[in-house]
N, C-alpha and C positions, 0 to 999 in steps of 0.2 A: 372578091377575100381581099383583105389589107393584113396580107402577113408582115410581120417584123420579127426581129431578135431582140431578146433585151439579157443583161446577164442575169443570173441565178441570184436569189438573194436567199437569205435564211428562212424566210417566212414560205419559201418552196419545198423546204424539207419535206413537210405531209403529201404533197401533190407529185414528186418523185418518187417517193416510196412507193404510193399506188402505182403509179405508172411503170416502174422497175419489177414489181410484184405482178402483172397483168399475164395471164396465162400464154398469152402468145410471144411476149416479149421474152419470159423464162425459155419458153422453146425455142426461139431461135437465139439465145443468150449462150456462149462458150459454156458458161455454168448455168445448169437448169436449176439449180436448187432455190426455193423461194427464200428470199432475204429475211432476216429477223429484223426488226425495229432497232434494237439496241444497235446491231450492227452497221444499220443502214445510218441512224444519225452519227456513229464514230467517224462512218466515211465521208456523208455530207459535209461535217467540221474540217476533216481534211481538204475535200475539195474547194471547199471555198478560200481556206489559207494558203494553197500552193500556186506558187505564181507558174509552175508547168502544166496547171491544166485550165482550161477555159470551158464553163460550163453555162450554156445559153437555154433560155426558154424561147419556143417561138409562142409568136400571139398572133392572132387573127382578131383585128379589132380590140385589143387589148386582153381579150381572153387566150388564155394557155391553151396551145392545141397540140404541142411536142417539145422536146427537148434534144440538145445536142452537146456534146462534151470531147472537148479535144484533150488526148494527152500528148504534150510533147516530149520528145526525145531529139535533142539536138536540132536539127533541122526540119524534122519529119512532126508531123502532128496525127496521131491515130484517131480515127472518128468512132463514137459510139452515138447512137441517135435511137429514138423510138418517138414516133404519133401515139397520140391519144386515141384509145380502142374507137372512141365516137366520130372521129376524124378521119379512119382510115379508108383506103381505096379511091382517093382525091385526089391522088399526085402529090400530095405534101411531102414524100421523103425527097424528092428532087428538090423541091421547093426549101426545105430545109438546108439540103447538102448545099445549092446556091447562095441562100443568104450566110451560111456559114464560110463560102469561100469568098465572097465578098469581105466581110467581116474580117478575115485573116489578111487578104490583099491590101486593106486599109489601116488595119491595126495590130497587125504583127509580122513587121519586116522581116522576122531573123525565121519565121517557117516558110521552107522552099516546095514542099509537098506534102498533101493530103492524102491520109492511105485509110483505107476502109477494108475490115476483113468480115466476110460473109459467110455463114455455116450455108453449105451446099444443101440446098431445098427451101431456102428463103429468098422465094423468086420475087416480092415486091420489093426487097431491100437491093439486090443484084440489078434490077430493072432501073432502080432511081440511080444507083452510082452509073451504071452503063449511060441511062438519058444523060447526067451530066458530062460526060467525057472521058470519065476514069478509066483508066486501062486496065484490063482484067489478067489476069494471072492465076491459072488455077494450082493448087497448094494441094500436099496432102487430104488435108481434114476441111479446107475452107477455101474459099475464093479470096485473093487479095485485088482490091483496086486502087491504082495512084496516080495521083495527077499533078504535077506539076504546074504549082502556081507562079514561078517566076520565071517563066519562058522569056 
């Protein structure tokens, strides 16, 4: 595998719409409802324009295989990621987290910590965060994972 990240571009809108509405992605999302295309289109336009959101596509040899987004709040960045259905169960969750960690260290010096919030029962995502060294805290409705990247 030849994995890399690239910034999301306007022509990624339909791909991200397809991935966002995948049944497993919806089941593991905090809002499990299907996303209407018009809402997604407006949301994606805001994402690309917002300086406090970093949206990336993970590629394997140039082929998109996953997405990761950081919502920046002060010195913290909240992670949302998903892997394309055809590429799941290959350990790519930890790969996308590591690639994003390096991207932040190299290009976003104001971010001090990465935070993931995982629904209970989403074992693949929980495992990916733990494999990457994130510290686990059990909350009422989810597991929170934190990584201090400015040690």
